[in-house]
C-alpha positions in Angstrom: 39.2 200.5 53.7 40.7 197.7 54.6 39.4 196.5 58.1 41.5 197.8 61.3 44.0 195.5 62.4 43.8 193.5 66.0 45.9 196.4 67.7 42.4 198.1 67.6 41.0 196.0 69.4 43.4 196.4 72.6 43.6 200.5 71.4 40.7 201.6 69.6 42.2 205.4 69.9 45.1 204.1 67.1 42.5 203.7 64.5 39.5 207.1 64.3 38.2 206.3 61.6 41.4 205.7 59.2 44.5 205.3 59.7 45.7 207.5 62.6 49.0 209.4 61.3 52.3 209.6 62.4 52.5 213.3 62.8 49.1 213.2 64.8 50.3 210.6 67.0 54.1 212.4 67.8 52.1 215.2 68.6 50.0 213.7 71.1 52.6 211.3 72.8 54.7 215.0 72.7 52.5 216.6 74.2 51.8 214.3 77.0 55.4 213.6 77.3 55.6 217.5 78.6 52.9 217.0 81.5 54.8 213.5 82.5 58.3 214.3 81.6 59.1 217.3 84.5 56.9 214.9 87.0 59.9 212.0 86.3 62.4 214.6 86.3 61.5 215.5 89.9 60.2 213.1 92.0 62.4 211.5 94.0 60.8 208.0 93.7 61.4 207.4 90.1 65.1 207.9 90.6 66.2 211.5 91.3 68.8 213.5 90.3 70.7 209.8 90.7 69.2 208.4 87.9 70.9 210.0 84.6 68.8 212.2 82.4 67.7 210.1 79.8 67.0 207.1 81.6 64.1 210.1 83.5 63.0 211.3 79.8 63.1 208.2 79.2 60.6 207.4 82.2 58.5 210.6 81.1 57.6 209.4 78.4 56.0 205.9 79.4 54.1 207.6 82.0 53.0 209.8 78.5 52.1 206.9 75.9 49.8 205.4 79.3 48.5 208.6 79.1 47.8 208.7 75.7 44.6 207.3 75.3 43.5 210.5 77.4 45.3 212.7 74.8 45.1 211.6 71.1 41.0 212.8 71.4 41.7 215.7 71.5 44.6 216.2 69.3 42.5 217.5 66.5 44.6 219.0 63.0 43.7 222.4 62.6 42.3 223.1 66.2 44.5 226.3 66.8 47.5 227.6 65.5 51.0 227.1 65.8 51.0 230.2 68.8 48.2 228.8 69.9 49.8 224.9 70.2 52.6 226.6 71.4 51.2 227.8 74.5 49.2 224.5 75.6 52.4 222.5 75.1 53.8 225.8 78.1 51.3 225.0 79.3 51.2 221.7 80.0 54.5 221.9 81.5 53.2 224.4 83.5 51.2 221.9 84.8 53.9 219.0 85.0 56.5 220.9 86.9 53.9 221.8 88.9 52.6 218.5 90.2 56.5 217.9 89.9 57.4 220.1 92.4 54.0 219.7 94.8 55.2 215.6 94.5 59.3 216.1 95.5 58.9 218.4 97.9 57.3 215.4 100.5 61.1 213.8 99.6 63.1 217.2 99.9 60.8 217.7 103.1 62.2 214.5 104.7 66.1 215.2 103.2 66.0 218.9 104.8 64.7 217.4 107.7 68.0 215.3 108.3 70.5 218.0 106.7 69.0 219.8 109.6 69.6 216.7 112.5 73.5 216.7 110.9 74.2 220.5 111.0 73.0 219.9 114.9 75.2 217.4 115.6 77.8 218.9 113.9 78.0 219.6 110.3 81.8 219.3 109.8 81.9 215.5 111.0 78.4 214.2 109.3 79.5 215.8 105.9 81.0 213.5 103.2 81.8 213.5 99.9 79.2 211.1 98.3 80.4 208.4 96.5 78.8 209.3 93.4 79.0 212.7 91.9 82.3 213.5 94.7 79.9 216.0 96.0 78.6 216.6 100.2 75.9 214.9 101.2 74.2 214.7 104.4 73.9 211.1 105.2 70.9 211.4 108.1 69.4 213.4 105.3 70.1 210.4 102.8 68.7 208.3 105.4 65.6 209.9 106.1 65.1 210.6 102.2 64.5 206.9 101.8 62.5 206.2 104.4 60.2 208.4 103.1 60.7 206.8 99.5 59.7 203.6 101.4 56.8 205.4 103.3 55.8 206.5 99.2 55.3 203.7 97.9 53.9 201.4 101.1 51.2 203.7 100.9 50.2 203.5 97.7 51.8 206.6 96.5 53.0 205.7 93.3 49.1 204.8 92.9 47.7 207.8 94.1 49.8 209.7 91.5 49.1 207.6 88.9 45.3 207.8 90.0 45.7 211.7 89.8 47.9 212.0 86.8 44.7 210.0 84.7 42.3 211.2 85.9 43.7 215.4 84.9 43.4 215.2 81.7 39.6 215.4 82.7 40.0 218.5 85.1 42.2 219.7 82.8 42.5 218.7 79.5 44.9 219.2 76.6 42.4 222.2 74.8 40.2 223.8 76.8 38.7 225.4 74.2 41.9 227.1 73.5 45.0 227.8 75.3 45.2 229.6 79.1 47.2 230.3 81.8 44.7 231.7 83.7 46.2 229.0 85.9 49.3 230.3 86.9 48.2 233.0 90.3 46.7 229.9 92.1 49.4 227.7 91.0 51.7 230.5 92.4 49.8 230.0 95.3 49.5 226.7 95.8 53.6 226.1 95.2 54.1 229.3 97.8 52.1 226.9 100.5 53.8 224.0 99.6 56.8 225.7 100.2 56.0 226.4 103.5 54.7 223.1 104.1 57.8 221.3 103.5 59.7 223.4 105.6 56.9 223.0 108.2 57.3 219.7 107.6 61.2 219.6 108.0 61.6 220.8 111.6 58.9 218.5 112.4 60.3 215.6 111.6 64.1 217.0 112.9 62.9 218.7 116.1 63.3 215.7 118.6 67.3 215.6 117.3 67.3 219.0 117.7 66.1 219.4 121.2 68.1 216.9 122.2 71.2 219.0 121.1 70.4 222.1 121.9 69.9 220.2 125.8 73.5 218.5 125.4 74.7 221.9 124.1 73.9 223.7 127.8 74.7 220.8 129.1 78.5 220.6 127.6 78.0 224.7 129.0 77.2 224.0 132.1 79.7 221.9 132.7 82.8 223.6 131.5 81.4 226.3 133.4 81.8 223.7 136.5 85.0 222.4 135.8 87.6 224.5 133.1 89.4 222.0 133.7 88.1 220.0 132.1 89.2 218.9 128.0 85.1 220.2 127.2 86.4 221.3 124.0 87.7 218.3 122.6 85.3 216.1 123.5 82.2 217.8 122.7 82.6 217.6 118.8 82.5 213.8 118.8 80.1 213.2 122.0 77.7 215.3 120.4 78.3 213.5 116.8 77.4 210.1 118.5 74.7 211.0 120.6 72.7 212.5 117.3 73.8 209.2 115.4 71.8 207.4 118.8 69.2 209.3 118.4 69.0 209.2 114.8 68.3 205.5 114.7 66.5 205.3 118.0 63.8 208.0 116.5 64.0 206.2 113.2 60.4 204.6 114.3 59.0 208.0 115.1 60.2 209.4 111.7 58.3 206.3 110.0 55.1 206.8 111.3 54.7 210.9 111.5 55.8 210.7 107.0 53.1 207.7 106.8 50.6 210.0 109.1 51.4 213.4 106.6 51.1 211.1 103.4 47.5 212.2 102.9 48.3 216.0 103.5 50.9 215.5 100.6 48.4 213.5 98.4 46.0 216.6 98.5 48.6 218.4 97.7 49.3 216.7 93.9 45.6 216.4 93.7 44.8 220.1 93.8 48.6 220.7 91.9 46.1 219.2 88.9 42.8 221.4 89.4 45.1 224.7 90.0 45.4 224.5 86.2 41.7 224.0 85.5 40.2 226.9 83.0 37.5 229.3 84.5 
């Protein structure tokens, strides 16, 4: 047999006792992509809905190529039948979807907090048409989402997520003695807990502005009763919108600090999302 090419020096997993077949490599990439593509599809740090679907899928495939050294040795021909490999692929999709959902929940909480703020300060004034999609969007939600992404990158969230993804193949191997969906129930419980944390974080981030808006409503109501001749109704909507905008701008530092303080908790959820799929 001819000596291995120089590429084997850098990637010996490509030359396991002979030339690796393209079918085996394609199968390994496909199984790795089943876990990584949902991450790239769901997490806004990789672009989110604003990025075209082919680009997000391409990012997922690139992540799969990085994970290939951990995936390829586990892919042995004849280990499982077609049904078994289909179940393994389905399990990998569920693993990636679980982690992708938990990772995206942090950003969804920030965006939801911004939408709550816009609703409190007047949805008819706050909602505008997006120049990209033409759909209605929340300006404060977009702003809070951008802040969450900045915090994610500043605190090394991408490194934490990538590390968790790399170690996940040790905790949840591709073929754990056969295809198993035993982690479905704990994964569902984790998703429910993640949704609860999302709602809690969204309300917590929006709480200062919400309380201020409710106090402003109470003050305007009292003023309308004391001086009914004043056109309070006409001035209330733009006044609340301006007051809410000022509070949002003044409170961006607090939002940034709150997101940074909550980052370790979200990172722990990402790691748990991989661990729940560990076989019995």
